[in-house]
C-alpha positions in Angstrom: -8.0 -23.8 -29.0 -9.6 -21.1 -26.9 -7.5 -19.8 -23.9 -8.7 -20.4 -20.4 -10.2 -17.4 -18.8 -7.8 -15.5 -16.4 -8.4 -16.1 -12.7 -9.6 -13.0 -10.8 -6.9 -13.0 -8.1 -7.1 -10.7 -5.1 -5.1 -10.4 -1.9 -5.5 -9.3 1.8 -2.1 -7.9 3.0 -2.1 -6.9 6.7 1.0 -5.8 8.7 1.7 -7.7 11.9 2.0 -4.6 13.9 -1.1 -5.2 16.2 -4.5 -6.9 16.3 -6.8 -7.1 13.4 -9.9 -5.0 13.8 -13.4 -4.7 12.3 -11.9 -2.7 9.4 -9.5 -5.6 8.6 -12.5 -8.0 8.7 -14.3 -6.0 6.1 -11.2 -5.7 3.9 -10.6 -9.4 4.1 -14.1 -10.3 3.2 -14.2 -7.8 0.3 -11.1 -9.3 -1.1 -12.2 -13.0 -0.6 -15.6 -12.3 -2.1 -14.2 -10.8 -5.3 -11.8 -13.5 -6.0 -12.4 -16.6 -8.0 -12.2 -20.0 -6.0 -8.7 -20.5 -4.7 -7.4 -17.1 -6.0 -7.7 -15.3 -2.7 -4.2 -14.8 -1.4 -2.9 -13.6 2.0 0.4 -11.6 2.1 2.1 -10.5 5.2 3.5 -7.0 4.7 6.2 -7.0 7.3 8.9 -4.6 6.0 9.0 -2.6 9.1 10.7 -5.1 11.3 11.0 -2.7 14.1 7.1 -2.7 14.6 6.2 -6.3 13.4 5.9 -9.1 16.0 5.6 -12.9 15.4 2.7 -13.1 17.9 0.8 -10.5 15.9 1.3 -12.5 12.7 0.3 -15.7 14.4 -2.9 -13.9 15.5 -3.7 -12.8 11.9 -3.8 -16.4 10.8 -6.0 -17.4 13.8 -8.4 -14.4 13.3 -8.8 -15.1 9.6 -9.3 -18.8 9.9 -12.1 -18.0 12.6 -13.7 -15.7 10.1 -13.9 -18.8 7.8 -11.3 -17.6 5.3 -8.6 -19.9 3.6 -5.7 -19.2 1.1 -3.1 -21.0 -0.7 0.2 -21.8 1.0 2.9 -20.7 1.4 2.0 -17.1 2.6 4.4 -14.6 1.1 6.2 -12.4 3.6 7.7 -9.0 2.5 10.8 -9.5 4.8 11.7 -12.4 2.5 11.5 -10.6 -0.6 14.2 -7.8 -0.2 16.0 -9.1 -3.4 13.1 -8.4 -5.6 12.7 -4.9 -4.1 16.4 -4.1 -4.7 16.3 -5.1 -8.2 13.3 -2.8 -8.9 15.0 0.0 -7.0 18.2 -0.4 -9.0 16.3 -0.3 -12.3 14.7 3.2 -11.3 18.3 4.3 -10.1 19.8 3.3 -13.4 17.0 5.2 -15.2 18.3 8.4 -13.5 15.1 9.0 -11.7 16.4 8.8 -8.2 18.5 10.7 -5.6 19.7 10.1 -2.0 18.0 12.1 0.8 19.4 12.6 4.3 16.4 14.8 5.6 14.7 13.8 8.8 11.0 14.4 9.3 12.0 17.3 11.6 14.1 18.8 8.8 11.1 18.5 6.4 8.8 20.1 8.9 11.2 23.0 9.5 11.7 23.6 5.7 8.1 23.7 5.1 7.5 26.0 7.9 9.5 28.8 6.5 7.3 31.9 5.7 8.2 31.9 2.0 6.8 28.3 1.6 3.2 29.2 2.3 0.8 26.6 3.7 2.5 23.1 3.2 0.7 20.5 1.1 -0.4 17.1 2.5 -0.5 14.2 0.0 -0.7 10.4 0.3 2.5 10.2 2.4 1.8 13.2 4.6 3.7 16.4 4.0 4.9 16.9 0.5 8.8 16.8 0.5 10.1 20.2 -0.7 13.1 18.8 -2.6 15.9 19.8 -0.3 18.2 17.0 -1.5 17.2 16.8 -5.1 20.5 18.3 -6.2 22.3 15.2 -4.8 23.6 12.4 -6.9 23.3 8.7 -6.2 27.1 8.4 -6.3 27.1 10.8 -3.2 24.8 8.7 -1.3 25.8 8.1 2.4 25.0 5.3 4.7 21.7 6.0 6.2 20.3 7.9 3.3 16.8 7.3 1.9 16.3 7.1 -1.8 13.7 9.2 -3.4 12.0 9.3 -6.8 12.4 12.6 -8.7 8.7 13.0 -9.5 9.1 15.6 -12.2 11.6 13.6 -14.0 9.5 10.3 -13.6 6.2 11.8 -15.0 8.1 13.3 -17.9 8.7 9.6 -19.2 5.0 8.9 -19.2 3.0 8.8 -22.4 0.1 10.5 -21.0 -2.3 7.7 -21.6 -1.6 5.8 -18.2 -4.5 5.2 -16.0 -6.4 2.6 -14.0 -9.9 1.1 -13.7 -11.7 1.5 -10.5 -14.9 -0.4 -9.5 -15.2 0.9 -5.9 -18.6 2.9 -5.3 -16.8 6.2 -4.4 -14.4 6.5 -7.3 -15.9 4.1 -10.2 -14.6 4.6 -13.5 -11.4 5.1 -15.5 -8.9 7.3 -13.9 -5.9 8.8 -16.0 -2.9 9.9 -14.2 -2.6 13.7 -13.6 1.0 14.4 -14.0 0.9 17.9 -12.4 -1.0 16.5 -9.4 1.6 13.8 -9.0 4.4 16.5 -8.9 2.5 19.0 -6.6 0.6 16.7 -4.3 2.7 13.6 -4.0 6.2 15.0 -4.5 9.4 13.0 -4.5 8.3 9.9 -2.7 10.6 7.6 -0.8 11.4 4.4 -2.5 13.7 2.8 0.1 14.7 3.6 3.7 17.9 2.1 5.0 16.3 0.2 7.8 13.6 -1.4 5.5 15.4 -1.7 2.2 12.4 -0.6 0.4 9.1 1.4 0.9 5.4 0.4 1.0 4.8 1.9 -2.5 7.7 -0.1 -4.2 7.0 -3.3 -2.3 3.3 -3.4 -2.8 3.8 -2.7 -6.7 6.4 -5.4 -7.1 4.6 -8.0 -5.1 1.2 -7.5 -6.8 2.8 -7.9 -10.1 4.9 -11.0 -9.0 1.8 -12.8 -7.5 -0.4 -12.0 -10.6 -2.9 -9.8 -8.7 -5.7 -8.9 -11.1 -7.6 -6.7 -8.7 -6.4 -4.8 -5.7 -9.0 -4.3 -3.0 -8.3 -2.0 -0.2 -9.9 0.9 1.8 -10.9 4.3 0.3 -8.2 6.1 2.3 -5.6 4.4 -0.1 -7.2 5.7 -3.3 -4.8 8.6 -3.8 -1.7 6.2 -3.4 -3.2 4.4 -6.5 -1.7 7.0 -8.7 1.8 6.6 -7.4 1.4 2.9 -7.8 0.3 3.2 -11.4 3.3 5.5 -12.0 5.7 2.8 -10.6 4.0 0.2 -12.7 4.7 2.2 -15.8 8.2 3.0 -14.8 9.0 -0.7 -14.0 6.9 -2.2 -17.1 4.7 -4.1 -14.7 1.1 -5.0 -15.4 -1.7 -2.8 -14.0 -4.4 -4.6 -12.1 -7.9 -3.3 -11.6 -8.6 -1.4 -8.3 -11.6 -1.7 -5.8 -11.5 0.8 -2.9 -14.1 -0.1 -0.3 -15.7 2.0 2.5 -14.1 2.2 5.7 -15.3 1.2 9.3 -15.2 4.2 11.5 -15.8 4.7 15.2 -18.6 6.9 16.8 -16.6 10.1 16.1 -16.1 9.2 12.4 -12.5 8.3 12.7 -11.0 5.2 10.9 -10.3 2.4 13.3 -6.7 1.9 14.3 -4.9 -1.1 15.7 -4.6 0.6 19.0 -8.4 0.4 19.4 -8.4 -3.1 21.1 -12.1 -2.8 22.0 -12.9 -3.4 18.3 -10.2 -6.0 17.6 -11.4 -9.5 16.4 -9.6 -11.1 19.3 -11.7 -9.1 21.8 -15.0 -10.1 19.9 -13.8 -13.7 19.9 -13.2 -13.6 23.6 -16.6 -12.1 24.2 -18.5 -15.0 22.3 -19.2 -13.4 19.1 -19.5 -15.5 16.0 -18.2 -14.8 12.4 -21.8 -14.2 11.4 -22.2 -11.6 14.2 -19.0 -9.7 12.7 -20.6 -9.8 9.3 -23.7 -8.2 10.8 -21.7 -5.5 12.7 -19.8 -4.5 9.7 -22.9 -4.8 7.5 -21.1 -7.0 5.0 -23.0 -9.3 2.6 -21.5 -11.2 -0.3 
Protein backbone atom coordinates (compact mmCIF):
# COMPACT_ATOMS: atom_id res chain seq x y z
CA UNK A 1 0.00 0.00 0.00
CA UNK A 2 1.33 3.43 -0.94
CA UNK A 3 1.96 5.86 1.89
CA UNK A 4 -0.11 9.02 2.03
CA UNK A 5 1.90 12.09 0.96
CA UNK A 6 3.25 14.17 3.82
CA UNK A 7 1.34 17.36 4.48
CA UNK A 8 3.18 20.59 3.83
CA UNK A 9 2.85 22.18 7.26
CA UNK A 10 3.81 25.80 7.98
CA UNK A 11 3.38 28.16 10.90
CA UNK A 12 3.05 31.86 11.69
CA UNK A 13 4.59 32.57 15.09
CA UNK A 14 4.16 36.16 16.32
CA UNK A 15 5.05 37.47 19.77
CA UNK A 16 2.29 39.36 21.63
CA UNK A 17 4.48 42.36 22.42
CA UNK A 18 2.68 44.91 20.27
CA UNK A 19 0.28 45.29 17.35
CA UNK A 20 0.71 43.33 14.14
CA UNK A 21 1.78 45.48 11.20
CA UNK A 22 2.00 45.14 7.41
CA UNK A 23 5.12 43.01 7.68
CA UNK A 24 3.25 40.51 9.85
CA UNK A 25 0.44 40.42 7.31
CA UNK A 26 2.91 39.46 4.59
CA UNK A 27 4.49 36.79 6.81
CA UNK A 28 1.11 35.29 7.68
CA UNK A 29 -0.09 35.32 4.06
CA UNK A 30 3.13 33.67 2.84
CA UNK A 31 2.94 30.93 5.47
CA UNK A 32 -0.74 30.25 4.83
CA UNK A 33 -0.33 30.22 1.04
CA UNK A 34 2.47 27.65 1.16
CA UNK A 35 0.67 25.18 3.46
CA UNK A 36 -1.64 22.36 2.49
CA UNK A 37 -5.32 22.84 3.51
CA UNK A 38 -5.64 22.68 7.29
CA UNK A 39 -1.86 22.61 7.80
CA UNK A 40 -1.25 26.31 8.50
CA UNK A 41 -0.58 26.69 12.23
CA UNK A 42 -0.58 29.69 14.53
CA UNK A 43 1.91 29.63 17.42
CA UNK A 44 2.23 32.34 20.06
CA UNK A 45 5.86 32.96 20.95
CA UNK A 46 5.48 34.44 24.42
CA UNK A 47 8.58 33.26 26.26
CA UNK A 48 9.44 36.86 27.19
CA UNK A 49 6.65 37.33 29.70
CA UNK A 50 8.03 40.72 30.76
CA UNK A 51 6.99 42.17 27.39
CA UNK A 52 4.00 40.03 26.38
CA UNK A 53 0.45 41.18 27.11
CA UNK A 54 -2.89 39.30 26.89
CA UNK A 55 -4.43 42.25 25.05
CA UNK A 56 -1.82 42.00 22.29
CA UNK A 57 -2.42 38.26 21.99
CA UNK A 58 -6.18 38.81 21.68
CA UNK A 59 -5.56 41.40 18.96
CA UNK A 60 -3.38 38.93 17.03
CA UNK A 61 -6.36 36.59 16.73
CA UNK A 62 -8.67 39.45 15.72
CA UNK A 63 -6.31 40.81 13.07
CA UNK A 64 -5.60 37.41 11.53
CA UNK A 65 -9.28 36.46 11.40
CA UNK A 66 -9.99 39.82 9.78
CA UNK A 67 -7.39 38.98 7.12
CA UNK A 68 -9.37 35.82 6.40
CA UNK A 69 -6.94 33.33 7.95
CA UNK A 70 -7.84 30.29 10.05
CA UNK A 71 -5.85 27.61 11.83
CA UNK A 72 -6.38 24.43 13.89
CA UNK A 73 -7.05 24.71 17.60
CA UNK A 74 -5.67 24.71 20.21
CA UNK A 75 -3.00 27.32 19.54
CA UNK A 76 0.39 26.48 21.04
CA UNK A 77 1.81 29.06 23.44
CA UNK A 78 5.50 28.83 24.27
CA UNK A 79 4.91 29.90 27.87
CA UNK A 80 3.14 26.56 28.34
CA UNK A 81 6.04 24.48 26.97
CA UNK A 82 8.83 25.16 29.45
CA UNK A 83 9.19 21.44 30.20
CA UNK A 84 10.01 20.60 26.58
CA UNK A 85 12.67 23.32 26.43
CA UNK A 86 14.20 22.19 29.72
CA UNK A 87 14.45 18.62 28.41
CA UNK A 88 16.27 19.80 25.28
CA UNK A 89 18.57 22.07 27.30
CA UNK A 90 19.47 19.27 29.69
CA UNK A 91 20.37 17.04 26.76
CA UNK A 92 22.83 19.65 25.48
CA UNK A 93 24.23 20.16 28.96
CA UNK A 94 24.69 16.40 29.39
CA UNK A 95 26.64 16.36 26.12
CA UNK A 96 29.21 18.71 27.67
CA UNK A 97 28.45 21.50 25.22
CA UNK A 98 27.27 24.22 27.61
CA UNK A 99 28.56 26.55 30.31
CA UNK A 100 27.03 29.16 32.66
CA UNK A 101 27.49 32.84 31.92
CA UNK A 102 27.06 35.76 34.29
CA UNK A 103 27.99 38.52 31.83
CA UNK A 104 25.61 41.42 31.32
CA UNK A 105 25.22 43.22 28.00
CA UNK A 106 27.35 46.01 29.47
CA UNK A 107 30.09 43.53 30.39
CA UNK A 108 30.12 42.21 26.84
CA UNK A 109 30.30 45.69 25.30
CA UNK A 110 33.16 46.61 27.64
CA UNK A 111 35.11 43.43 26.86
CA UNK A 112 34.73 43.96 23.13
CA UNK A 113 35.74 47.63 23.41
CA UNK A 114 39.24 46.73 24.61
CA UNK A 115 41.87 47.96 22.10
CA UNK A 116 43.38 44.52 21.59
CA UNK A 117 40.03 43.07 20.50
CA UNK A 118 39.77 45.06 17.28
CA UNK A 119 36.43 45.85 15.67
CA UNK A 120 33.69 43.74 17.30
CA UNK A 121 31.82 41.27 15.10
CA UNK A 122 28.04 41.44 14.84
CA UNK A 123 26.11 38.23 14.19
CA UNK A 124 22.50 37.05 14.20
CA UNK A 125 22.24 37.81 17.95
CA UNK A 126 24.09 41.12 17.87
CA UNK A 127 27.61 41.46 19.25
CA UNK A 128 29.43 38.12 19.15
CA UNK A 129 30.16 37.00 22.70
CA UNK A 130 33.92 37.01 23.48
CA UNK A 131 33.86 33.85 25.61
CA UNK A 132 34.54 35.48 28.96
CA UNK A 133 32.82 32.73 30.98
CA UNK A 134 33.80 29.80 28.78
CA UNK A 135 36.11 28.42 31.47
CA UNK A 136 33.23 27.99 33.93
CA UNK A 137 31.58 24.62 34.58
CA UNK A 138 27.88 23.88 34.72
CA UNK A 139 28.39 22.61 38.27
CA UNK A 140 29.42 26.14 39.24
CA UNK A 141 26.31 27.82 37.82
CA UNK A 142 24.79 30.44 40.09
CA UNK A 143 21.20 31.72 40.26
CA UNK A 144 20.68 34.23 37.49
CA UNK A 145 23.30 32.76 35.15
CA UNK A 146 22.48 32.26 31.50
CA UNK A 147 23.44 29.01 29.79
CA UNK A 148 25.54 29.31 26.63
CA UNK A 149 26.46 26.84 23.92
CA UNK A 150 30.19 26.32 23.45
CA UNK A 151 30.07 26.78 19.69
CA UNK A 152 33.52 25.40 18.93
CA UNK A 153 32.76 22.18 20.80
CA UNK A 154 29.32 21.97 19.22
CA UNK A 155 30.50 22.25 15.60
CA UNK A 156 33.23 19.71 16.29
CA UNK A 157 30.49 17.08 16.69
CA UNK A 158 29.10 17.68 13.18
CA UNK A 159 29.71 15.36 10.25
CA UNK A 160 30.30 18.21 7.81
CA UNK A 161 27.32 17.27 5.63
CA UNK A 162 24.66 19.21 7.55
CA UNK A 163 22.68 21.72 5.55
CA UNK A 164 19.21 23.02 4.73
CA UNK A 165 17.17 23.65 1.60
CA UNK A 166 16.06 27.23 0.95
CA UNK A 167 13.37 28.25 -1.55
CA UNK A 168 13.19 31.99 -0.86
CA UNK A 169 14.12 34.22 -3.82
CA UNK A 170 17.18 35.82 -2.20
CA UNK A 171 18.86 32.64 -0.95
CA UNK A 172 17.43 29.80 -3.05
CA UNK A 173 19.40 26.55 -3.00
CA UNK A 174 21.08 24.07 -0.69
CA UNK A 175 23.13 25.65 2.11
CA UNK A 176 25.78 23.62 3.94
CA UNK A 177 26.73 24.71 7.44
CA UNK A 178 29.95 26.71 7.55
CA UNK A 179 31.48 25.60 10.83
CA UNK A 180 34.09 28.37 10.94
CA UNK A 181 31.39 30.99 10.31
CA UNK A 182 29.29 29.63 13.17
CA UNK A 183 32.23 29.96 15.56
CA UNK A 184 33.39 33.41 14.44
CA UNK A 185 30.13 35.12 13.45
CA UNK A 186 27.62 33.52 15.83
CA UNK A 187 29.79 32.60 18.78
CA UNK A 188 28.57 31.04 22.00
CA UNK A 189 24.84 31.71 21.72
CA UNK A 190 22.55 31.82 24.73
CA UNK A 191 20.36 28.74 25.10
CA UNK A 192 18.56 29.77 28.27
CA UNK A 193 18.02 32.95 30.25
CA UNK A 194 16.91 32.67 33.85
CA UNK A 195 13.82 34.81 33.42
CA UNK A 196 12.66 32.87 30.35
CA UNK A 197 13.93 29.35 30.96
CA UNK A 198 14.91 29.11 27.29
CA UNK A 199 15.87 31.26 24.30
CA UNK A 200 14.33 32.01 20.92
CA UNK A 201 16.74 29.69 19.13
CA UNK A 202 16.15 26.68 21.35
CA UNK A 203 12.39 27.16 21.67
CA UNK A 204 11.71 27.59 17.95
CA UNK A 205 13.74 24.51 17.02
CA UNK A 206 12.02 22.34 19.63
CA UNK A 207 8.54 23.60 18.69
CA UNK A 208 8.98 23.28 14.92
CA UNK A 209 9.96 19.64 15.39
CA UNK A 210 7.16 18.90 17.87
CA UNK A 211 4.54 20.44 15.57
CA UNK A 212 5.80 18.61 12.48
CA UNK A 213 6.59 21.81 10.58
CA UNK A 214 7.86 20.84 7.12
CA UNK A 215 8.65 24.37 5.89
CA UNK A 216 9.63 27.38 7.99
CA UNK A 217 8.60 30.66 6.38
CA UNK A 218 9.87 33.97 7.77
CA UNK A 219 11.53 37.24 6.79
CA UNK A 220 14.92 37.51 5.11
CA UNK A 221 16.34 39.18 8.23
CA UNK A 222 16.29 35.79 9.97
CA UNK A 223 18.18 33.91 7.27
CA UNK A 224 21.50 33.92 9.15
CA UNK A 225 19.81 32.47 12.25
CA UNK A 226 18.89 29.39 10.20
CA UNK A 227 22.46 28.07 10.51
CA UNK A 228 22.08 28.17 14.30
CA UNK A 229 18.78 26.33 14.08
CA UNK A 230 20.19 23.70 11.76
CA UNK A 231 23.04 23.15 14.21
CA UNK A 232 20.64 22.69 17.12
CA UNK A 233 18.57 20.26 15.07
CA UNK A 234 21.70 18.19 14.49
CA UNK A 235 22.72 18.28 18.15
CA UNK A 236 19.23 17.26 19.30
CA UNK A 237 18.59 14.70 16.53
CA UNK A 238 15.57 16.66 15.29
CA UNK A 239 14.23 16.67 11.71
CA UNK A 240 15.22 19.54 9.43
CA UNK A 241 12.39 21.40 7.68
CA UNK A 242 12.78 23.28 4.42
CA UNK A 243 13.08 27.06 4.69
CA UNK A 244 11.55 29.97 2.77
CA UNK A 245 12.76 33.46 3.67
CA UNK A 246 10.57 36.13 2.08
CA UNK A 247 11.11 39.82 1.42
CA UNK A 248 10.52 42.41 4.12
CA UNK A 249 8.09 45.31 4.22
CA UNK A 250 10.06 48.50 4.77
CA UNK A 251 9.22 52.12 5.48
CA UNK A 252 10.03 55.08 3.24
CA UNK A 253 13.58 55.15 4.66
CA UNK A 254 14.20 51.51 3.87
CA UNK A 255 13.97 50.36 7.49
CA UNK A 256 12.16 47.17 8.45
CA UNK A 257 8.80 47.89 10.10
CA UNK A 258 8.67 47.64 13.90
CA UNK A 259 5.75 47.13 16.26
CA UNK A 260 6.14 50.67 17.57
CA UNK A 261 5.19 51.96 14.10
CA UNK A 262 1.48 52.14 14.90
CA UNK A 263 0.68 54.05 11.68
CA UNK A 264 1.22 50.79 9.78
CA UNK A 265 -0.48 48.49 12.28
CA UNK A 266 -3.31 46.31 11.03
CA UNK A 267 -5.52 47.68 13.80
CA UNK A 268 -5.05 51.20 12.43
CA UNK A 269 -5.85 50.12 8.87
CA UNK A 270 -8.98 48.35 10.12
CA UNK A 271 -10.09 51.46 12.01
CA UNK A 272 -9.59 53.59 8.90
CA UNK A 273 -11.89 51.36 6.82
CA UNK A 274 -9.38 49.39 4.80
CA UNK A 275 -10.32 45.87 3.69
CA UNK A 276 -8.19 42.71 3.69
CA UNK A 277 -8.00 43.06 -0.09
CA UNK A 278 -6.57 46.56 0.39
CA UNK A 279 -3.87 45.14 2.66
CA UNK A 280 -2.93 42.59 0.02
CA UNK A 281 -2.64 45.40 -2.52
CA UNK A 282 -0.51 47.55 -0.22
CA UNK A 283 1.98 44.78 0.47
CA UNK A 284 1.76 43.55 -3.13
CA UNK A 285 0.93 39.99 -2.13
CA UNK A 286 -0.63 37.52 -4.53
CA UNK A 287 -1.06 33.80 -3.88
